[in-house]
C-alpha positions in Angstrom: 53.1 111.1 149.6 53.5 111.5 145.8 55.7 114.6 145.9 58.6 112.5 144.9 57.1 111.4 141.6 56.3 114.8 140.3 57.5 115.4 136.7 59.6 118.4 136.1 59.2 119.0 132.4 62.7 120.9 132.2 64.4 117.9 133.7 62.8 115.6 131.1 63.9 117.8 128.3 67.3 117.9 129.9 67.6 114.2 129.6 67.7 114.3 125.8 70.9 116.4 126.0 72.4 114.0 128.8 73.9 111.5 126.5 76.0 114.2 124.8 76.9 115.8 128.1 78.2 112.7 129.5 80.2 112.0 126.4 80.9 115.5 125.0 84.5 114.9 124.0 83.5 111.7 122.3 80.6 113.4 120.5 82.7 116.5 119.3 85.9 114.5 118.1 83.9 111.4 116.6 81.8 114.0 114.7 84.7 115.9 113.5 86.3 112.6 112.4 83.3 111.4 110.5 82.8 114.9 108.9 86.5 114.9 107.8 86.2 111.6 106.2 82.9 112.3 104.3 84.2 115.6 102.9 87.7 114.6 102.0 86.9 111.1 100.5 84.9 111.6 97.3 84.7 109.1 94.6 87.5 110.0 92.3 86.5 108.3 88.9 83.0 110.1 88.9 83.2 113.5 87.3 81.5 116.1 89.4 81.2 113.8 92.4 80.3 115.5 95.7 80.3 114.3 99.4 77.2 112.4 100.7 74.7 115.1 100.9 73.2 113.8 104.2 76.5 113.4 105.8 75.6 116.1 108.7 72.2 115.0 109.9 73.2 111.2 109.5 76.4 111.6 111.4 74.4 113.4 114.1 72.0 110.5 114.3 74.7 107.9 114.3 76.9 109.5 117.0 74.0 110.6 119.2 72.9 106.8 119.3 76.4 105.8 120.3 76.4 108.5 123.0 73.0 106.9 124.3 74.5 103.5 124.4 77.5 104.7 126.4 75.5 106.9 128.7 73.7 103.6 129.9 77.1 101.9 130.8 78.3 102.6 134.3 80.8 105.3 134.5 84.0 103.3 135.2 83.3 100.8 132.5 82.2 103.5 130.1 85.8 105.2 130.2 87.4 101.8 128.9 84.7 101.4 126.4 85.0 104.8 124.9 88.9 104.3 124.8 88.4 101.1 122.8 86.0 102.9 120.5 88.6 105.7 120.0 91.1 103.2 119.0 88.9 101.3 116.6 87.4 104.4 115.0 90.6 106.4 114.5 92.6 103.3 113.1 89.8 102.4 110.6 89.7 106.1 109.5 93.4 106.1 109.1 93.4 103.0 107.0 90.4 104.1 104.9 92.1 107.5 104.2 95.4 105.7 103.4 93.7 103.6 101.0 92.0 106.7 99.4 95.1 108.5 99.0 97.3 105.6 97.8 94.9 103.6 95.8 92.0 106.2 95.0 89.6 103.9 96.8 88.1 103.7 100.2 88.0 100.3 101.9 86.7 97.6 99.8 86.0 93.7 100.3 88.9 93.2 97.9 91.4 95.1 100.0 90.4 93.2 103.0 90.9 89.9 101.1 94.3 91.1 100.0 95.3 91.9 103.5 94.1 88.4 104.7 96.4 86.9 102.0 99.4 89.0 103.1 102.3 87.4 104.7 104.1 89.2 107.6 107.1 89.9 105.5 105.0 91.3 102.6 103.1 93.6 105.3 106.6 95.0 106.7 107.7 95.6 103.2 104.3 97.3 102.2 104.6 99.7 105.3 108.2 100.5 104.6 107.3 101.5 101.0 104.2 103.5 101.7 104.6 105.1 105.2 106.4 108.4 104.5 106.4 111.9 104.7 104.4 112.2 101.7 101.6 110.3 103.2 101.7 112.2 106.4 101.3 115.4 104.5 98.3 114.0 102.5 94.8 113.9 103.8 96.1 111.2 106.2 97.7 114.1 108.0 94.3 115.8 108.8 93.1 112.7 110.8 96.7 112.5 112.5 96.3 116.2 113.4 92.8 115.4 114.9 94.2 112.7 117.0 96.9 114.9 118.2 94.3 117.5 119.1 92.4 115.0 121.0 95.3 113.9 122.9 96.2 117.5 123.9 92.5 118.0 125.0 92.7 115.0 127.2 96.0 116.3 128.9 94.5 119.6 129.4 91.3 118.4 130.8 93.2 116.2 133.3 95.2 119.3 134.4 92.2 121.5 134.7 90.5 118.8 136.8 93.4 118.8 139.2 93.2 122.7 139.5 89.5 122.5 140.1 89.8 120.3 143.0 92.1 122.7 144.8 89.7 125.6 144.2 86.4 126.0 146.3 83.8 127.3 143.6 80.6 129.1 144.6 77.3 127.0 144.2 75.2 127.9 141.2 71.4 128.0 141.3 70.1 124.6 140.1 67.4 126.2 138.0 69.9 127.8 135.6 71.8 124.8 134.3 68.5 122.7 134.2 66.9 125.5 132.0 70.0 125.4 129.7 69.8 121.8 129.5 66.1 121.8 128.6 67.0 124.3 125.8 69.6 122.0 124.4 67.4 119.1 124.9 64.8 120.8 122.6 67.6 121.4 120.0 68.6 117.8 120.2 64.9 116.7 119.7 64.6 119.0 116.7 67.9 117.7 115.2 66.9 114.1 115.8 63.6 114.4 114.1 65.1 116.1 111.1 67.8 113.5 110.9 65.3 110.7 111.1 63.0 112.1 108.4 66.0 112.5 106.1 68.3 109.5 106.8 66.0 106.6 108.0 65.7 105.4 104.3 69.5 105.0 104.2 69.3 103.0 107.5 66.7 100.7 106.1 68.9 100.2 103.0 71.8 99.3 105.2 69.7 96.8 107.1 68.6 95.4 103.8 72.1 95.1 102.5 73.4 93.2 105.5 70.5 90.7 105.4 71.4 88.8 102.3 72.8 85.4 102.2 75.1 85.4 99.2 77.5 87.9 97.7 75.6 87.8 94.5 72.5 88.9 96.1 74.5 91.8 97.8 75.8 92.9 94.4 72.4 93.0 92.9 71.2 95.0 96.0 73.8 97.5 95.2 72.5 98.1 91.7 69.4 99.6 93.2 68.7 103.3 93.1 67.9 103.3 96.8 71.0 101.4 97.8 72.7 102.0 101.1 75.2 104.8 101.4 78.1 103.5 103.4 79.4 106.8 104.2 81.7 106.2 107.2 84.9 104.1 107.2 83.5 101.8 110.0 80.6 100.9 107.8 82.7 100.1 104.8 85.0 98.0 107.1 81.7 96.0 108.3 80.6 95.5 104.8 84.0 94.4 103.7 84.0 91.7 106.6 80.5 90.7 105.7 81.2 90.5 102.0 84.3 88.3 102.5 82.4 86.0 105.0 79.8 85.5 102.3 82.4 84.7 99.7 84.2 82.4 102.0 80.9 80.4 102.6 80.7 79.9 98.7 84.3 79.0 98.5 83.7 76.2 101.0 80.8 75.0 98.9 82.9 75.1 95.8 85.7 73.0 97.4 83.1 70.4 98.3 81.6 70.3 94.8 85.0 69.6 93.3 84.7 66.3 94.8 81.9 65.5 92.5 83.9 65.6 89.4 83.9 62.2 87.7 85.4 61.4 84.3 84.4 58.2 82.6 86.5 58.9 79.3 87.6 61.6 77.0 88.1 61.2 73.2 89.6 64.8 72.8 87.2 65.4 69.9 88.6 68.8 69.3 92.2 69.3 70.5 92.0 73.1 70.9 88.8 74.8 72.2 88.9 78.4 72.7 86.2 80.4 74.6 86.3 84.1 74.1 84.1 86.0 76.7 83.3 89.6 75.7 81.8 92.4 77.7 78.6 94.5 77.6 77.9 93.7 73.7 74.5 94.8 72.3 73.9 92.3 69.6 71.9 95.1 67.7 75.1 97.0 67.4 76.8 94.2 65.5 77.1 94.5 61.7 77.2 90.5 61.6 73.4 90.7 62.8 72.5 93.4 60.4 73.5 96.6 62.1 73.7 99.4 59.5 77.1 100.7 60.7 80.4 98.9 59.8 81.3 97.6 63.4 82.2 94.0 62.6 83.8 93.9 59.1 86.1 90.9 59.9 83.3 88.8 61.4 81.2 89.4 58.4 84.0 88.3 56.1 84.6 85.0 58.0 80.9 84.4 58.0 80.7 85.0 54.2 83.7 82.6 53.7 82.1 79.9 55.6 84.3 79.7 58.7 82.1 81.4 61.3 78.5 80.4 62.1 76.5 83.1 63.8 73.6 81.9 66.1 70.5 84.0 65.9 68.5 83.3 69.2 70.9 83.6 72.1 70.4 85.3 75.4 72.5 85.7 78.7 70.8 84.8 82.0 71.7 88.0 83.7 72.9 91.5 82.9 75.4 91.4 85.6 79.0 90.1 84.8 79.5 88.2 88.1 76.1 86.3 87.9 76.8 85.4 84.3 80.3 84.0 85.0 79.1 81.9 87.7 76.4 80.6 85.6 78.5 79.7 82.7 81.4 78.4 84.7 79.2 76.2 86.8 77.7 73.0 85.5 74.4 74.0 87.2 71.7 75.1 84.8 69.4 77.8 85.6 66.3 76.3 87.2 68.2 73.6 89.2 67.4 73.5 92.7 70.9 74.0 94.3 73.0 77.0 94.0 75.8 77.4 91.1 78.4 76.6 93.8 77.0 73.4 94.6 78.1 72.1 91.2 81.6 71.7 89.9 83.1 74.3 87.5 83.8 73.1 84.0 87.5 74.2 83.9 88.3 71.7 86.7 86.4 69.1 84.7 88.6 69.7 81.6 91.8 69.6 83.8 90.8 66.3 85.2 90.2 65.1 81.7 93.5 65.7 80.6 93.0 69.2 78.9 95.6 72.0 79.7 93.4 74.9 80.9 94.5 78.5 80.3 92.6 81.5 81.6 93.6 85.0 80.7 91.3 87.8 82.0 91.4 91.5 81.5 88.9 92.1 84.1 89.0 89.7 87.2 92.4 90.3 88.7 92.3 91.2 92.4 93.3 95.0 92.8 92.8 97.3 95.9 90.3 99.7 94.3 88.0 96.9 92.9 84.4 97.5 93.1 82.1 94.9 94.7 80.9 93.9 91.2 84.4 92.8 90.1 84.8 91.1 93.7 81.7 89.2 93.4 82.6 87.9 90.0 86.3 87.1 90.6 86.6 86.1 94.3 86.4 82.5 93.6 88.7 82.8 90.6 91.2 84.5 92.5 91.3 82.2 95.5 94.6 80.6 95.3 93.6 77.0 96.1 90.6 77.2 93.7 92.5 78.9 91.1 95.2 76.1 91.1 92.3 73.4 90.8 90.7 75.2 87.8 93.7 76.4 85.7 97.1 75.3 84.6 98.0 78.6 83.3 96.6 82.2 84.0 97.9 85.9 83.6 98.5 88.1 86.6 98.1 91.6 85.3 95.5 93.8 83.5 96.0 95.7 80.3 94.5 99.0 79.2 93.2 97.5 75.8 92.2 94.0 74.9 95.3 93.6 72.6 97.1 92.9 75.9 95.1 89.7 76.2 96.5 88.6 73.0 100.0 89.6 74.1 99.5 87.4 77.2 98.3 84.4 75.2 101.3 84.8 72.9 103.7 84.7 76.0 101.9 81.9 77.6 101.1 79.6 74.7 104.5 78.0 74.8 103.0 76.1 77.8 100.1 74.7 75.6 100.0 70.9 75.5 98.4 68.6 72.8 94.9 69.3 74.1 93.9 72.7 75.3 91.1 74.7 76.7 91.7 78.4 76.5 89.5 81.0 78.1 90.0 84.6 77.0 87.9 87.2 79.0 87.9 90.7 77.4 86.9 94.1 78.6 85.1 94.6 75.4 82.7 97.5 75.5 82.7 97.8 79.3 82.0 101.5 80.4 83.6 103.9 79.7 83.4 103.1 76.0 85.9 105.8 75.0 88.6 104.0 77.1 88.0 100.6 75.4 89.9 101.4 72.1 93.2 103.1 71.5 92.3 106.8 70.9 95.6 107.4 69.0 94.3 105.0 66.2 91.8 106.5 63.6 88.1 106.7 64.8 86.2 104.8 62.1 82.8 106.2 63.3 82.2 109.7 64.1 79.0 111.2 65.7 78.2 113.1 62.6 77.7 109.8 60.8 74.6 108.9 62.8 71.1 110.0 61.4 69.7 110.0 64.8 68.0 113.4 65.2 66.2 112.2 68.4 69.6 112.1 70.2 71.8 115.0 71.4 75.1 115.4 70.1 76.7 114.2 73.4 74.5 111.0 73.0 75.6 110.6 69.5 79.3 110.8 70.7 78.6 108.1 73.3 77.0 106.1 70.7 79.9 106.4 68.4 82.4 105.6 71.1 80.4 102.5 71.8 80.3 101.3 68.3 84.0 102.1 67.9 84.8 99.8 70.9 82.6 96.9 69.1 84.8 97.6 65.9 87.9 97.4 68.1 86.6 94.1 69.6 86.1 92.7 66.1 89.6 93.2 65.3 90.6 91.3 68.6 88.4 88.3 68.1 89.6 88.1 64.5 93.1 88.1 65.7 92.2 85.2 68.1 91.0 83.1 65.3 94.0 83.6 63.3 96.3 82.3 66.1 94.5 78.9 65.5 94.1 78.9 61.8 96.6 76.1 61.3 95.4 73.9 64.1 92.4 71.6 64.7 90.4 74.1 66.7 87.1 75.9 67.3 86.7 79.3 68.7 83.4 80.3 70.5 82.6 83.9 71.2 79.9 85.1 73.5 79.7 88.5 75.7 78.6 88.2 79.3 75.5 90.3 78.6 74.4 93.2 76.4 74.0 96.9 77.2 71.6 99.8 76.7 72.8 102.1 74.0 70.1 104.5 72.9 68.0 101.8 71.3 64.5 103.2 72.1 62.9 105.2 74.8 64.0 105.9 77.3 67.3 106.9 75.5 70.0 105.6 77.8 73.2 103.8 78.0 74.4 101.3 80.7 71.9 98.8 82.3 68.7 99.4 84.0 68.9 96.5 86.4 65.1 96.5 86.6 63.3 93.6 88.5 60.5 93.9 85.9 61.8 92.4 82.7 59.8 93.4 79.6 60.9 92.6 76.0 62.4 95.9 75.5 64.8 95.3 78.4 65.6 91.8 77.5 66.3 92.8 73.8 68.7 95.5 74.8 70.4 93.9 77.7 70.1 90.1 77.5 70.1 89.3 73.7 73.7 88.7 72.7 75.8 87.8 69.7 77.0 84.2 69.6 79.2 82.3 67.0 81.3 79.5 66.4 84.4 79.6 64.1 86.1 76.5 62.9 89.6 76.3 61.5 90.1 74.6 58.3 91.6 71.6 59.9 88.5 71.3 62.1 86.1 71.6 59.2 88.2 69.0 57.2 88.5 66.6 60.2 85.0 67.0 61.7 82.6 67.3 58.8 79.8 66.0 60.6 80.2 68.2 63.7 80.7 71.2 61.5 77.2 70.5 59.9 75.8 70.0 63.3 77.0 73.5 64.2 75.4 74.8 61.1 72.1 73.1 61.7 71.9 74.4 65.2 72.3 78.1 64.4 68.6 79.0 64.8 68.0 77.1 67.9 67.2 79.0 71.0 69.8 79.0 73.7 70.8 80.6 77.0 74.5 80.6 78.0 74.1 79.2 81.3 74.6 75.8 79.6 77.6 76.7 77.4 79.7 74.2 79.5 77.8 71.2 78.1 78.6 72.4 74.6 82.3 72.7 75.6 82.3 69.2 77.1 80.8 67.9 73.8 83.7 69.5 71.9 86.0 68.0 74.4 84.5 64.5 74.0 84.3 64.3 77.8 81.9 61.5 79.0 80.9 62.1 82.5 77.6 61.9 84.6 77.8 65.8 84.9 77.3 66.0 81.0 73.7 66.5 79.9 73.1 66.2 76.1 69.9 68.0 76.3 71.8 71.0 77.2 74.2 70.8 74.2 72.8 72.9 71.4 74.6 71.1 68.6 73.0 67.7 69.8 69.8 66.2 68.2 68.8 65.7 71.7 69.0 69.3 72.6 65.8 70.5 74.4 64.6 73.6 72.3 61.5 73.9 74.6 63.7 74.7 77.8 62.5 77.8 79.6 65.2 80.6 79.4 64.7 82.2 82.8 66.3 85.8 82.9 67.4 87.0 86.3 65.7 84.1 88.0 62.2 85.5 87.4 61.2 86.0 83.6 60.8 83.4 81.0 62.4 85.0 77.7 60.3 82.7 75.6 57.0 84.0 76.7 58.4 87.6 76.3 59.1 86.7 72.6 55.4 85.5 72.1 54.3 88.9 73.5 
């Protein structure tokens, strides 16, 4: 009575191959499509970049899983589901490859954001400009050829099917195909186990990536060494949609927080307030702070003449540009219960108080090949509606060097009014350092000038390039002050964060993004230069204010509260202003914890 329940081992092994058998064309063509994308699309800006090394096993794992799902769907429905998948996967791959060919980047959240903002006319003009023979003969052509091959195969298969119906074929012994399926099932099992062992960590990383609630958390996730490898176009599209949804949520929060802006009065204490935000500036490579190389001769000269006051104990809250920008633009202080986007941004406060607000950035301009880090930092600044609330004037292009920021201001300063807040955002010493200063100009610092025997020649060359970028930055910030030398003005300079640059073991450059912050990491990546320059007219018109600045230079500060110092200079009276956050006020809280990356109190690290 139990004969119908006997288990045939060969039959069970054959079930492992069944999903591929039932979806053989899907498996072959989608594997070919995925393999083509992984091998042709390589990160262009990284020297010696190679395809994702686990492409083959992970691709097998992914497509086999898709075949399993398809095999569980009734045959008639499965046909249409497969057809839909073909349309989606081929279309996404074509778009992704097109972006790679035209913009040297695969699909990014910024590309999707720009697409959503594109009008019908702009789309038509774009397609007319870019869809040409040159594109067809590029890597895009390989995908088109695969699609054509697939179409030919479908046609031939239908023809063969019609022919087989007219021919009576002899029956084949059932045990032979069953044995073959069993062998193929064993091969499939071995490949699955191998793929699982190699690729499951990446699947866990993908799950972790898509589990965050803010775009900032996503950005921080991508700084991990074990970050997810989004190796297929469809994954990159999914990530772009996900990132834009997170960004849209914070845009909504920012729009709601703008309703909280309340201005009681404004005395316009300083008519011209300039905030210069640098990039990746290690304080211990500044001559102004005792570095033994001539990196900041102009700042040193201004300090000696008494027009520049360097502050000695200032840290950044994060070592990520986007996090810092959100902290410094928002009136939220680190430690508050709500998010940064639940508070108004200070440029809008200044606009509503009557200041003309100019924003010139050499980094946050939406571009197709923008990495998620710049997307995270600039999505809210580049939102058209929010940008109009925050700024009266802003630039719309990037420059290879920061002298372009000065040129932009010179072109836009005709729009300045009686009272102005000007925010200049530089590229500073952002990687790659050699690209941050004009190579045609004389290099002031050479690798052979460094008495650092513990470093290799290549490391000394990188160090020299970094210091040259700092020296070039010195010329830029000096030029900024000279544009306000005849006005009642203050210029505040601060970089977003610092940078590792071979200052102690391990000898490295860049940032470590470690969750465990010790003093060594904080010293190299969070301690930053910070100074205030006062024009002759400012020092003459505001002697008490200038004295307050000089008296505050040794107070501890974290740049998340810079907005309250700016509101003091503007003479803006509002419930949003907190005097205990204003470093030049007698009421400033010098005991406030300075929490780095939301986890470690810098003040406690100093004591250690």
